[in-house]
PDB file of N, CA, C and O in Angstrom:
ATOM      1  N   UNK A   1     109.702 223.221  61.769  1.00  0.00           N
ATOM      2  CA  UNK A   1     109.845 224.490  61.072  1.00  0.00           C
ATOM      3  C   UNK A   1     110.525 224.251  59.723  1.00  0.00           C
ATOM      4  O   UNK A   1     111.321 223.328  59.556  1.00  0.00           O
ATOM      5  N   UNK A   2     110.183 225.112  58.775  1.00  0.00           N
ATOM      6  CA  UNK A   2     110.736 224.972  57.426  1.00  0.00           C
ATOM      7  C   UNK A   2     112.221 225.307  57.415  1.00  0.00           C
ATOM      8  O   UNK A   2     112.665 226.265  58.047  1.00  0.00           O
ATOM      9  N   UNK A   3     112.969 224.503  56.691  1.00  0.00           N
ATOM     10  CA  UNK A   3     114.418 224.709  56.634  1.00  0.00           C
ATOM     11  C   UNK A   3     114.862 225.447  55.386  1.00  0.00           C
ATOM     12  O   UNK A   3     115.807 226.234  55.435  1.00  0.00           O
ATOM     13  N   UNK A   4     114.196 225.206  54.273  1.00  0.00           N
ATOM     14  CA  UNK A   4     114.626 225.820  53.020  1.00  0.00           C
ATOM     15  C   UNK A   4     113.861 227.110  52.763  1.00  0.00           C
ATOM     16  O   UNK A   4     112.784 227.333  53.316  1.00  0.00           O
ATOM     17  N   UNK A   5     114.431 227.942  51.926  1.00  0.00           N
ATOM     18  CA  UNK A   5     113.798 229.215  51.579  1.00  0.00           C
ATOM     19  C   UNK A   5     112.474 228.975  50.863  1.00  0.00           C
ATOM     20  O   UNK A   5     111.499 229.691  51.088  1.00  0.00           O
ATOM     21  N   UNK A   6     112.449 227.960  49.996  1.00  0.00           N
ATOM     22  CA  UNK A   6     111.212 227.683  49.256  1.00  0.00           C
ATOM     23  C   UNK A   6     110.107 227.204  50.199  1.00  0.00           C
ATOM     24  O   UNK A   6     108.938 227.534  50.002  1.00  0.00           O
ATOM     25  N   UNK A   7     110.470 226.434  51.215  1.00  0.00           N
ATOM     26  CA  UNK A   7     109.480 225.960  52.183  1.00  0.00           C
ATOM     27  C   UNK A   7     108.934 227.123  53.006  1.00  0.00           C
ATOM     28  O   UNK A   7     107.741 227.184  53.302  1.00  0.00           O
ATOM     29  N   UNK A   8     109.830 228.049  53.370  1.00  0.00           N
ATOM     30  CA  UNK A   8     109.374 229.237  54.119  1.00  0.00           C
ATOM     31  C   UNK A   8     108.428 230.077  53.261  1.00  0.00           C
ATOM     32  O   UNK A   8     107.432 230.608  53.753  1.00  0.00           O
ATOM     33  N   UNK A   9     108.753 230.188  51.977  1.00  0.00           N
ATOM     34  CA  UNK A   9     107.890 230.946  51.067  1.00  0.00           C
ATOM     35  C   UNK A   9     106.522 230.269  50.947  1.00  0.00           C
ATOM     36  O   UNK A   9     105.494 230.946  50.951  1.00  0.00           O
ATOM     37  N   UNK A  10     106.508 228.941  50.840  1.00  0.00           N
ATOM     38  CA  UNK A  10     105.246 228.217  50.730  1.00  0.00           C
ATOM     39  C   UNK A  10     104.385 228.441  51.977  1.00  0.00           C
ATOM     40  O   UNK A  10     103.162 228.535  51.872  1.00  0.00           O
ATOM     41  N   UNK A  11     105.002 228.524  53.135  1.00  0.00           N
ATOM     42  CA  UNK A  11     104.260 228.794  54.366  1.00  0.00           C
ATOM     43  C   UNK A  11     103.621 230.174  54.304  1.00  0.00           C
ATOM     44  O   UNK A  11     102.457 230.344  54.666  1.00  0.00           O
ATOM     45  N   UNK A  12     104.395 231.166  53.837  1.00  0.00           N
ATOM     46  CA  UNK A  12     103.840 232.522  53.703  1.00  0.00           C
ATOM     47  C   UNK A  12     102.674 232.532  52.722  1.00  0.00           C
ATOM     48  O   UNK A  12     101.649 233.160  52.983  1.00  0.00           O
ATOM     49  N   UNK A  13     102.825 231.838  51.594  1.00  0.00           N
ATOM     50  CA  UNK A  13     101.765 231.798  50.583  1.00  0.00           C
ATOM     51  C   UNK A  13     100.513 231.129  51.135  1.00  0.00           C
ATOM     52  O   UNK A  13      99.395 231.586  50.897  1.00  0.00           O
ATOM     53  N   UNK A  14     100.711 230.048  51.871  1.00  0.00           N
ATOM     54  CA  UNK A  14      99.580 229.317  52.435  1.00  0.00           C
ATOM     55  C   UNK A  14      98.812 230.178  53.431  1.00  0.00           C
ATOM     56  O   UNK A  14      97.581 230.165  53.453  1.00  0.00           O
ATOM     57  N   UNK A  15      99.540 230.925  54.252  1.00  0.00           N
ATOM     58  CA  UNK A  15      98.887 231.804  55.232  1.00  0.00           C
ATOM     59  C   UNK A  15      98.026 232.852  54.530  1.00  0.00           C
ATOM     60  O   UNK A  15      96.887 233.097  54.927  1.00  0.00           O
ATOM     61  N   UNK A  16      98.580 233.467  53.484  1.00  0.00           N
ATOM     62  CA  UNK A  16      97.830 234.486  52.738  1.00  0.00           C
ATOM     63  C   UNK A  16      96.589 233.872  52.099  1.00  0.00           C
ATOM     64  O   UNK A  16      95.499 234.440  52.165  1.00  0.00           O
ATOM     65  N   UNK A  17      96.766 232.712  51.483  1.00  0.00           N
ATOM     66  CA  UNK A  17      95.664 232.047  50.793  1.00  0.00           C
ATOM     67  C   UNK A  17      94.575 231.639  51.788  1.00  0.00           C
ATOM     68  O   UNK A  17      93.385 231.742  51.491  1.00  0.00           O
ATOM     69  N   UNK A  18      94.993 231.174  52.973  1.00  0.00           N
ATOM     70  CA  UNK A  18      94.038 230.768  53.999  1.00  0.00           C
ATOM     71  C   UNK A  18      93.179 231.945  54.438  1.00  0.00           C
ATOM     72  O   UNK A  18      91.964 231.813  54.585  1.00  0.00           O
ATOM     73  N   UNK A  19      93.803 233.083  54.644  1.00  0.00           N
ATOM     74  CA  UNK A  19      93.068 234.289  55.046  1.00  0.00           C
ATOM     75  C   UNK A  19      92.071 234.692  53.962  1.00  0.00           C
ATOM     76  O   UNK A  19      90.917 235.011  54.247  1.00  0.00           O
ATOM     77  N   UNK A  20      92.539 234.671  52.711  1.00  0.00           N
ATOM     78  CA  UNK A  20      91.684 235.039  51.575  1.00  0.00           C
ATOM     79  C   UNK A  20      90.507 234.084  51.441  1.00  0.00           C
ATOM     80  O   UNK A  20      89.369 234.512  51.247  1.00  0.00           O
ATOM     81  N   UNK A  21      90.787 232.788  51.546  1.00  0.00           N
ATOM     82  CA  UNK A  21      89.729 231.784  51.410  1.00  0.00           C
ATOM     83  C   UNK A  21      88.728 231.860  52.552  1.00  0.00           C
ATOM     84  O   UNK A  21      87.527 231.685  52.346  1.00  0.00           O
ATOM     85  N   UNK A  22      89.223 232.123  53.758  1.00  0.00           N
ATOM     86  CA  UNK A  22      88.338 232.233  54.910  1.00  0.00           C
ATOM     87  C   UNK A  22      87.386 233.414  54.733  1.00  0.00           C
ATOM     88  O   UNK A  22      86.200 233.319  55.048  1.00  0.00           O
ATOM     89  N   UNK A  23      87.917 234.525  54.228  1.00  0.00           N
ATOM     90  CA  UNK A  23      87.085 235.708  53.994  1.00  0.00           C
ATOM     91  C   UNK A  23      86.028 235.423  52.932  1.00  0.00           C
ATOM     92  O   UNK A  23      84.870 235.813  53.083  1.00  0.00           O
ATOM     93  N   UNK A  24      86.425 234.746  51.862  1.00  0.00           N
ATOM     94  CA  UNK A  24      85.470 234.438  50.793  1.00  0.00           C
ATOM     95  C   UNK A  24      84.398 233.464  51.271  1.00  0.00           C
ATOM     96  O   UNK A  24      83.222 233.624  50.946  1.00  0.00           O
ATOM     97  N   UNK A  25      84.802 232.455  52.042  1.00  0.00           N
ATOM     98  CA  UNK A  25      83.842 231.482  52.572  1.00  0.00           C
ATOM     99  C   UNK A  25      82.844 232.168  53.501  1.00  0.00           C
ATOM    100  O   UNK A  25      81.649 231.875  53.465  1.00  0.00           O
ATOM    101  N   UNK A  26      83.337 233.072  54.324  1.00  0.00           N
ATOM    102  CA  UNK A  26      82.476 233.813  55.236  1.00  0.00           C
ATOM    103  C   UNK A  26      81.494 234.690  54.460  1.00  0.00           C
ATOM    104  O   UNK A  26      80.319 234.785  54.814  1.00  0.00           O
ATOM    105  N   UNK A  27      81.984 235.322  53.414  1.00  0.00           N
ATOM    106  CA  UNK A  27      81.137 236.183  52.572  1.00  0.00           C
ATOM    107  C   UNK A  27      80.030 235.365  51.910  1.00  0.00           C
ATOM    108  O   UNK A  27      78.876 235.793  51.865  1.00  0.00           O
ATOM    109  N   UNK A  28      80.382 234.196  51.400  1.00  0.00           N
ATOM    110  CA  UNK A  28      79.391 233.317  50.759  1.00  0.00           C
ATOM    111  C   UNK A  28      78.340 232.892  51.768  1.00  0.00           C
ATOM    112  O   UNK A  28      77.148 232.877  51.462  1.00  0.00           O
ATOM    113  N   UNK A  29      78.781 232.544  52.977  1.00  0.00           N
ATOM    114  CA  UNK A  29      77.829 232.131  54.017  1.00  0.00           C
ATOM    115  C   UNK A  29      76.853 233.256  54.350  1.00  0.00           C
ATOM    116  O   UNK A  29      75.678 233.006  54.617  1.00  0.00           O
ATOM    117  N   UNK A  30      77.339 234.490  54.334  1.00  0.00           N
ATOM    118  CA  UNK A  30      76.457 235.631  54.577  1.00  0.00           C
ATOM    119  C   UNK A  30      75.388 235.752  53.504  1.00  0.00           C
ATOM    120  O   UNK A  30      74.225 236.017  53.809  1.00  0.00           O
ATOM    121  N   UNK A  31      75.778 235.559  52.245  1.00  0.00           N
ATOM    122  CA  UNK A  31      74.812 235.610  51.155  1.00  0.00           C
ATOM    123  C   UNK A  31      73.803 234.478  51.281  1.00  0.00           C
ATOM    124  O   UNK A  31      72.610 234.678  51.051  1.00  0.00           O
ATOM    125  N   UNK A  32      74.277 233.285  51.647  1.00  0.00           N
ATOM    126  CA  UNK A  32      73.375 232.148  51.807  1.00  0.00           C
ATOM    127  C   UNK A  32      72.408 232.371  52.969  1.00  0.00           C
ATOM    128  O   UNK A  32      71.245 231.970  52.910  1.00  0.00           O
ATOM    129  N   UNK A  33      72.904 233.015  54.020  1.00  0.00           N
ATOM    130  CA  UNK A  33      72.056 233.294  55.177  1.00  0.00           C
ATOM    131  C   UNK A  33      70.902 234.221  54.784  1.00  0.00           C
ATOM    132  O   UNK A  33      69.776 234.046  55.252  1.00  0.00           O
ATOM    133  N   UNK A  34      71.183 235.204  53.925  1.00  0.00           N
ATOM    134  CA  UNK A  34      70.137 236.121  53.474  1.00  0.00           C
ATOM    135  C   UNK A  34      69.071 235.383  52.668  1.00  0.00           C
ATOM    136  O   UNK A  34      67.880 235.671  52.792  1.00  0.00           O
ATOM    137  N   UNK A  35      69.504 234.431  51.840  1.00  0.00           N
ATOM    138  CA  UNK A  35      68.541 233.632  51.063  1.00  0.00           C
ATOM    139  C   UNK A  35      67.695 232.794  52.008  1.00  0.00           C
ATOM    140  O   UNK A  35      66.474 232.735  51.863  1.00  0.00           O
ATOM    141  N   UNK A  36      68.335 232.146  52.974  1.00  0.00           N
ATOM    142  CA  UNK A  36      67.620 231.296  53.938  1.00  0.00           C
ATOM    143  C   UNK A  36      66.596 232.118  54.735  1.00  0.00           C
ATOM    144  O   UNK A  36      65.479 231.660  54.974  1.00  0.00           O
ATOM    145  N   UNK A  37      66.980 233.315  55.137  1.00  0.00           N
ATOM    146  CA  UNK A  37      66.064 234.166  55.902  1.00  0.00           C
ATOM    147  C   UNK A  37      64.870 234.585  55.063  1.00  0.00           C
ATOM    148  O   UNK A  37      63.747 234.647  55.563  1.00  0.00           O
ATOM    149  N   UNK A  38      65.105 234.875  53.789  1.00  0.00           N
ATOM    150  CA  UNK A  38      64.015 235.266  52.895  1.00  0.00           C
ATOM    151  C   UNK A  38      63.060 234.094  52.675  1.00  0.00           C
ATOM    152  O   UNK A  38      61.844 234.279  52.628  1.00  0.00           O
ATOM    153  N   UNK A  39      63.612 232.893  52.542  1.00  0.00           N
ATOM    154  CA  UNK A  39      62.770 231.705  52.373  1.00  0.00           C
ATOM    155  C   UNK A  39      61.968 231.457  53.644  1.00  0.00           C
ATOM    156  O   UNK A  39      60.776 231.158  53.579  1.00  0.00           O
ATOM    157  N   UNK A  40      62.610 231.579  54.789  1.00  0.00           N
ATOM    158  CA  UNK A  40      61.930 231.376  56.071  1.00  0.00           C
ATOM    159  C   UNK A  40      60.831 232.413  56.270  1.00  0.00           C
ATOM    160  O   UNK A  40      59.792 232.121  56.863  1.00  0.00           O
ATOM    161  N   UNK A  41      61.066 233.626  55.770  1.00  0.00           N
ATOM    162  CA  UNK A  41      60.066 234.678  55.881  1.00  0.00           C
ATOM    163  C   UNK A  41      58.900 234.494  54.932  1.00  0.00           C
ATOM    164  O   UNK A  41      57.852 235.118  55.103  1.00  0.00           O
ATOM    165  N   UNK A  42      59.071 233.648  53.937  1.00  0.00           N
ATOM    166  CA  UNK A  42      57.987 233.368  52.998  1.00  0.00           C
ATOM    167  C   UNK A  42      57.859 234.379  51.872  1.00  0.00           C
ATOM    168  O   UNK A  42      56.876 234.348  51.131  1.00  0.00           O
ATOM    169  N   UNK A  43      58.828 235.273  51.724  1.00  0.00           N
ATOM    170  CA  UNK A  43      58.779 236.299  50.683  1.00  0.00           C
ATOM    171  C   UNK A  43      59.512 235.797  49.446  1.00  0.00           C
ATOM    172  O   UNK A  43      60.743 235.772  49.414  1.00  0.00           O
ATOM    173  N   UNK A  44      58.759 235.400  48.432  1.00  0.00           N
ATOM    174  CA  UNK A  44      59.360 234.793  47.244  1.00  0.00           C
ATOM    175  C   UNK A  44      60.213 235.784  46.455  1.00  0.00           C
ATOM    176  O   UNK A  44      61.315 235.441  46.029  1.00  0.00           O
ATOM    177  N   UNK A  45      59.725 236.994  46.256  1.00  0.00           N
ATOM    178  CA  UNK A  45      60.483 237.961  45.457  1.00  0.00           C
ATOM    179  C   UNK A  45      61.787 238.350  46.149  1.00  0.00           C
ATOM    180  O   UNK A  45      62.823 238.505  45.503  1.00  0.00           O
ATOM    181  N   UNK A  46      61.723 238.503  47.455  1.00  0.00           N
ATOM    182  CA  UNK A  46      62.942 238.836  48.204  1.00  0.00           C
ATOM    183  C   UNK A  46      63.925 237.660  48.164  1.00  0.00           C
ATOM    184  O   UNK A  46      65.136 237.862  48.068  1.00  0.00           O
ATOM    185  N   UNK A  47      63.402 236.439  48.238  1.00  0.00           N
ATOM    186  CA  UNK A  47      64.253 235.252  48.178  1.00  0.00           C
ATOM    187  C   UNK A  47      64.915 235.136  46.805  1.00  0.00           C
ATOM    188  O   UNK A  47      66.088 234.779  46.705  1.00  0.00           O
ATOM    189  N   UNK A  48      64.163 235.436  45.758  1.00  0.00           N
ATOM    190  CA  UNK A  48      64.724 235.389  44.407  1.00  0.00           C
ATOM    191  C   UNK A  48      65.836 236.423  44.234  1.00  0.00           C
ATOM    192  O   UNK A  48      66.876 236.139  43.640  1.00  0.00           O
ATOM    193  N   UNK A  49      65.602 237.617  44.757  1.00  0.00           N
ATOM    194  CA  UNK A  49      66.624 238.667  44.683  1.00  0.00           C
ATOM    195  C   UNK A  49      67.883 238.268  45.454  1.00  0.00           C
ATOM    196  O   UNK A  49      69.003 238.487  44.993  1.00  0.00           O
ATOM    197  N   UNK A  50      67.678 237.678  46.636  1.00  0.00           N
ATOM    198  CA  UNK A  50      68.816 237.255  47.448  1.00  0.00           C
ATOM    199  C   UNK A  50      69.594 236.145  46.750  1.00  0.00           C
ATOM    200  O   UNK A  50      70.824 236.127  46.792  1.00  0.00           O
ATOM    201  N   UNK A  51      68.881 235.216  46.106  1.00  0.00           N
ATOM    202  CA  UNK A  51      69.553 234.133  45.379  1.00  0.00           C
ATOM    203  C   UNK A  51      70.303 234.679  44.177  1.00  0.00           C
ATOM    204  O   UNK A  51      71.397 234.215  43.857  1.00  0.00           O
ATOM    205  N   UNK A  52      69.714 235.666  43.511  1.00  0.00           N
ATOM    206  CA  UNK A  52      70.360 236.277  42.346  1.00  0.00           C
ATOM    207  C   UNK A  52      71.663 236.974  42.764  1.00  0.00           C
ATOM    208  O   UNK A  52      72.627 237.000  41.999  1.00  0.00           O
ATOM    209  N   UNK A  53      71.689 237.532  43.971  1.00  0.00           N
ATOM    210  CA  UNK A  53      72.905 238.177  44.481  1.00  0.00           C
ATOM    211  C   UNK A  53      73.919 237.133  44.951  1.00  0.00           C
ATOM    212  O   UNK A  53      75.127 237.340  44.833  1.00  0.00           O
ATOM    213  N   UNK A  54      73.429 236.014  45.482  1.00  0.00           N
ATOM    214  CA  UNK A  54      74.320 234.985  46.027  1.00  0.00           C
ATOM    215  C   UNK A  54      74.974 234.145  44.939  1.00  0.00           C
ATOM    216  O   UNK A  54      76.093 233.660  45.111  1.00  0.00           O
ATOM    217  N   UNK A  55      74.282 233.974  43.827  1.00  0.00           N
ATOM    218  CA  UNK A  55      74.775 233.067  42.786  1.00  0.00           C
ATOM    219  C   UNK A  55      76.167 233.431  42.264  1.00  0.00           C
ATOM    220  O   UNK A  55      77.021 232.547  42.190  1.00  0.00           O
ATOM    221  N   UNK A  56      76.437 234.687  41.900  1.00  0.00           N
ATOM    222  CA  UNK A  56      77.794 235.002  41.425  1.00  0.00           C
ATOM    223  C   UNK A  56      78.866 234.776  42.487  1.00  0.00           C
ATOM    224  O   UNK A  56      79.983 234.367  42.168  1.00  0.00           O
ATOM    225  N   UNK A  57      78.528 235.041  43.744  1.00  0.00           N
ATOM    226  CA  UNK A  57      79.496 234.838  44.827  1.00  0.00           C
ATOM    227  C   UNK A  57      79.834 233.359  44.961  1.00  0.00           C
ATOM    228  O   UNK A  57      80.996 232.991  45.131  1.00  0.00           O
ATOM    229  N   UNK A  58      78.813 232.519  44.882  1.00  0.00           N
ATOM    230  CA  UNK A  58      79.034 231.084  44.971  1.00  0.00           C
ATOM    231  C   UNK A  58      79.868 230.586  43.791  1.00  0.00           C
ATOM    232  O   UNK A  58      80.793 229.792  43.966  1.00  0.00           O
ATOM    233  N   UNK A  59      79.539 231.055  42.602  1.00  0.00           N
ATOM    234  CA  UNK A  59      80.284 230.637  41.414  1.00  0.00           C
ATOM    235  C   UNK A  59      81.736 231.089  41.497  1.00  0.00           C
ATOM    236  O   UNK A  59      82.645 230.354  41.113  1.00  0.00           O
ATOM    237  N   UNK A  60      81.946 232.281  41.991  1.00  0.00           N
ATOM    238  CA  UNK A  60      83.305 232.810  42.129  1.00  0.00           C
ATOM    239  C   UNK A  60      84.094 231.982  43.136  1.00  0.00           C
ATOM    240  O   UNK A  60      85.276 231.707  42.936  1.00  0.00           O
ATOM    241  N   UNK A  61      83.431 231.589  44.220  1.00  0.00           N
ATOM    242  CA  UNK A  61      84.095 230.750  45.222  1.00  0.00           C
ATOM    243  C   UNK A  61      84.487 229.407  44.618  1.00  0.00           C
ATOM    244  O   UNK A  61      85.519 228.840  44.978  1.00  0.00           O
ATOM    245  N   UNK A  62      83.669 228.901  43.704  1.00  0.00           N
ATOM    246  CA  UNK A  62      83.993 227.630  43.048  1.00  0.00           C
ATOM    247  C   UNK A  62      85.200 227.793  42.126  1.00  0.00           C
ATOM    248  O   UNK A  62      86.080 226.933  42.101  1.00  0.00           O
ATOM    249  N   UNK A  63      85.245 228.882  41.374  1.00  0.00           N
ATOM    250  CA  UNK A  63      86.374 229.074  40.458  1.00  0.00           C
ATOM    251  C   UNK A  63      87.668 229.339  41.221  1.00  0.00           C
ATOM    252  O   UNK A  63      88.749 229.007  40.735  1.00  0.00           O
ATOM    253  N   UNK A  64      87.570 229.928  42.400  1.00  0.00           N
ATOM    254  CA  UNK A  64      88.758 230.199  43.206  1.00  0.00           C
ATOM    255  C   UNK A  64      89.195 228.973  44.017  1.00  0.00           C
ATOM    256  O   UNK A  64      90.259 228.982  44.636  1.00  0.00           O
ATOM    257  N   UNK A  65      88.376 227.927  44.010  1.00  0.00           N
ATOM    258  CA  UNK A  65      88.744 226.706  44.711  1.00  0.00           C
ATOM    259  C   UNK A  65      88.345 226.665  46.163  1.00  0.00           C
ATOM    260  O   UNK A  65      88.776 225.774  46.895  1.00  0.00           O
ATOM    261  N   UNK A  66      87.530 227.609  46.601  1.00  0.00           N
ATOM    262  CA  UNK A  66      87.084 227.614  47.987  1.00  0.00           C
ATOM    263  C   UNK A  66      86.037 226.527  48.194  1.00  0.00           C
ATOM    264  O   UNK A  66      86.059 225.831  49.209  1.00  0.00           O
ATOM    265  N   UNK A  67      85.124 226.375  47.245  1.00  0.00           N
ATOM    266  CA  UNK A  67      84.122 225.317  47.260  1.00  0.00           C
ATOM    267  C   UNK A  67      84.278 224.491  45.996  1.00  0.00           C
ATOM    268  O   UNK A  67      84.742 224.991  44.971  1.00  0.00           O
ATOM    269  N   UNK A  68      83.893 223.240  46.072  1.00  0.00           N
ATOM    270  CA  UNK A  68      83.894 222.394  44.884  1.00  0.00           C
ATOM    271  C   UNK A  68      82.741 222.826  43.980  1.00  0.00           C
ATOM    272  O   UNK A  68      81.695 223.256  44.467  1.00  0.00           O
ATOM    273  N   UNK A  69      82.929 222.714  42.682  1.00  0.00           N
ATOM    274  CA  UNK A  69      81.918 223.160  41.715  1.00  0.00           C
ATOM    275  C   UNK A  69      80.602 222.415  41.911  1.00  0.00           C
ATOM    276  O   UNK A  69      79.534 223.018  41.805  1.00  0.00           O
ATOM    277  N   UNK A  70      80.658 221.120  42.193  1.00  0.00           N
ATOM    278  CA  UNK A  70      79.427 220.347  42.395  1.00  0.00           C
ATOM    279  C   UNK A  70      78.703 220.765  43.670  1.00  0.00           C
ATOM    280  O   UNK A  70      77.474 220.719  43.727  1.00  0.00           O
ATOM    281  N   UNK A  71      79.447 221.171  44.685  1.00  0.00           N
ATOM    282  CA  UNK A  71      78.840 221.645  45.930  1.00  0.00           C
ATOM    283  C   UNK A  71      78.038 222.910  45.662  1.00  0.00           C
ATOM    284  O   UNK A  71      76.917 223.057  46.149  1.00  0.00           O
ATOM    285  N   UNK A  72      78.611 223.815  44.891  1.00  0.00           N
ATOM    286  CA  UNK A  72      77.932 225.063  44.541  1.00  0.00           C
ATOM    287  C   UNK A  72      76.686 224.769  43.723  1.00  0.00           C
ATOM    288  O   UNK A  72      75.625 225.341  43.977  1.00  0.00           O
ATOM    289  N   UNK A  73      76.806 223.879  42.741  1.00  0.00           N
ATOM    290  CA  UNK A  73      75.657 223.521  41.903  1.00  0.00           C
ATOM    291  C   UNK A  73      74.544 222.922  42.751  1.00  0.00           C
ATOM    292  O   UNK A  73      73.371 223.242  42.558  1.00  0.00           O
ATOM    293  N   UNK A  74      74.909 222.059  43.681  1.00  0.00           N
ATOM    294  CA  UNK A  74      73.914 221.425  44.549  1.00  0.00           C
ATOM    295  C   UNK A  74      73.208 222.457  45.425  1.00  0.00           C
ATOM    296  O   UNK A  74      71.984 222.428  45.555  1.00  0.00           O
ATOM    297  N   UNK A  75      73.973 223.367  46.024  1.00  0.00           N
ATOM    298  CA  UNK A  75      73.387 224.395  46.883  1.00  0.00           C
ATOM    299  C   UNK A  75      72.430 225.290  46.099  1.00  0.00           C
ATOM    300  O   UNK A  75      71.325 225.578  46.557  1.00  0.00           O
ATOM    301  N   UNK A  76      72.863 225.726  44.913  1.00  0.00           N
ATOM    302  CA  UNK A  76      72.019 226.594  44.100  1.00  0.00           C
ATOM    303  C   UNK A  76      70.749 225.868  43.664  1.00  0.00           C
ATOM    304  O   UNK A  76      69.664 226.449  43.668  1.00  0.00           O
ATOM    305  N   UNK A  77      70.886 224.615  43.292  1.00  0.00           N
ATOM    306  CA  UNK A  77      69.738 223.830  42.850  1.00  0.00           C
ATOM    307  C   UNK A  77      68.725 223.669  43.976  1.00  0.00           C
ATOM    308  O   UNK A  77      67.525 223.848  43.765  1.00  0.00           O
ATOM    309  N   UNK A  78      69.192 223.338  45.144  1.00  0.00           N
ATOM    310  CA  UNK A  78      68.290 223.127  46.283  1.00  0.00           C
ATOM    311  C   UNK A  78      67.620 224.427  46.711  1.00  0.00           C
ATOM    312  O   UNK A  78      66.434 224.439  47.040  1.00  0.00           O
ATOM    313  N   UNK A  79      68.373 225.513  46.707  1.00  0.00           N
ATOM    314  CA  UNK A  79      67.788 226.802  47.090  1.00  0.00           C
ATOM    315  C   UNK A  79      66.729 227.240  46.078  1.00  0.00           C
ATOM    316  O   UNK A  79      65.656 227.704  46.463  1.00  0.00           O
ATOM    317  N   UNK A  80      67.029 227.096  44.793  1.00  0.00           N
ATOM    318  CA  UNK A  80      66.063 227.518  43.776  1.00  0.00           C
ATOM    319  C   UNK A  80      64.817 226.642  43.817  1.00  0.00           C
ATOM    320  O   UNK A  80      63.713 227.127  43.568  1.00  0.00           O
ATOM    321  N   UNK A  81      64.978 225.356  44.129  1.00  0.00           N
ATOM    322  CA  UNK A  81      63.821 224.469  44.260  1.00  0.00           C
ATOM    323  C   UNK A  81      62.952 224.885  45.441  1.00  0.00           C
ATOM    324  O   UNK A  81      61.724 224.851  45.359  1.00  0.00           O
ATOM    325  N   UNK A  82      63.592 225.277  46.538  1.00  0.00           N
ATOM    326  CA  UNK A  82      62.836 225.726  47.713  1.00  0.00           C
ATOM    327  C   UNK A  82      62.093 227.028  47.426  1.00  0.00           C
ATOM    328  O   UNK A  82      60.966 227.223  47.880  1.00  0.00           O
ATOM    329  N   UNK A  83      62.739 227.918  46.666  1.00  0.00           N
ATOM    330  CA  UNK A  83      62.081 229.179  46.304  1.00  0.00           C
ATOM    331  C   UNK A  83      60.898 228.916  45.372  1.00  0.00           C
ATOM    332  O   UNK A  83      59.838 229.529  45.503  1.00  0.00           O
ATOM    333  N   UNK A  84      61.094 228.015  44.451  1.00  0.00           N
ATOM    334  CA  UNK A  84      60.011 227.655  43.521  1.00  0.00           C
ATOM    335  C   UNK A  84      58.839 227.039  44.295  1.00  0.00           C
ATOM    336  O   UNK A  84      57.682 227.351  44.015  1.00  0.00           O
ATOM    337  N   UNK A  85      59.129 226.182  45.251  1.00  0.00           N
ATOM    338  CA  UNK A  85      58.079 225.574  46.075  1.00  0.00           C
ATOM    339  C   UNK A  85      57.366 226.630  46.928  1.00  0.00           C
ATOM    340  O   UNK A  85      56.186 226.497  47.250  1.00  0.00           O
ATOM    341  N   UNK A  86      58.100 227.664  47.280  1.00  0.00           N
ATOM    342  CA  UNK A  86      57.516 228.747  48.078  1.00  0.00           C
ATOM    343  C   UNK A  86      56.381 229.415  47.306  1.00  0.00           C
ATOM    344  O   UNK A  86      55.349 229.758  47.883  1.00  0.00           O
ATOM    345  N   UNK A  87      56.570 229.595  46.019  1.00  0.00           N
ATOM    346  CA  UNK A  87      55.541 230.190  45.171  1.00  0.00           C
ATOM    347  C   UNK A  87      54.356 229.263  44.999  1.00  0.00           C
ATOM    348  O   UNK A  87      53.211 229.713  44.984  1.00  0.00           O
ATOM    349  N   UNK A  88      54.620 227.963  44.868  1.00  0.00           N
ATOM    350  CA  UNK A  88      53.550 226.984  44.707  1.00  0.00           C
ATOM    351  C   UNK A  88      52.705 226.869  45.974  1.00  0.00           C
ATOM    352  O   UNK A  88      51.490 226.680  45.906  1.00  0.00           O
ATOM    353  N   UNK A  89      53.357 226.984  47.126  1.00  0.00           N
ATOM    354  CA  UNK A  89      52.633 226.886  48.401  1.00  0.00           C
ATOM    355  C   UNK A  89      51.731 228.117  48.602  1.00  0.00           C
ATOM    356  O   UNK A  89      50.653 228.017  49.188  1.00  0.00           O
ATOM    357  N   UNK A  90      52.182 229.264  48.113  1.00  0.00           N
ATOM    358  CA  UNK A  90      51.399 230.485  48.266  1.00  0.00           C
ATOM    359  C   UNK A  90      50.144 230.450  47.379  1.00  0.00           C
ATOM    360  O   UNK A  90      49.108 230.999  47.753  1.00  0.00           O
ATOM    361  N   UNK A  91      50.235 229.806  46.208  1.00  0.00           N
ATOM    362  CA  UNK A  91      49.103 229.749  45.299  1.00  0.00           C
ATOM    363  C   UNK A  91      48.090 228.705  45.718  1.00  0.00           C
ATOM    364  O   UNK A  91      46.906 228.846  45.412  1.00  0.00           O
ATOM    365  N   UNK A  92      48.523 227.652  46.414  1.00  0.00           N
ATOM    366  CA  UNK A  92      47.629 226.556  46.794  1.00  0.00           C
ATOM    367  C   UNK A  92      46.725 226.907  47.936  1.00  0.00           C
ATOM    368  O   UNK A  92      45.919 226.080  48.362  1.00  0.00           O
TER     369      UNK A  92
END
């Protein structure tokens, strides 16, 4: 257990931050799930709309330190590539 006042304060801060980060991570996962479902459904326009809604959430999570910036960039890149391929598969 923490002995100093500053250590006790750091524990309180960490608990608050953990709750906040967990909520943000969960929210981002929900947005990603909607994109994945739209891609699985084969609806390109719906997938694009879902990605457009998810992108700011992912970027915000990166700036808040919940996800690493490169992780967010990689996820967005892969999702947009899959959506783009979805359109190409429909035309072929």
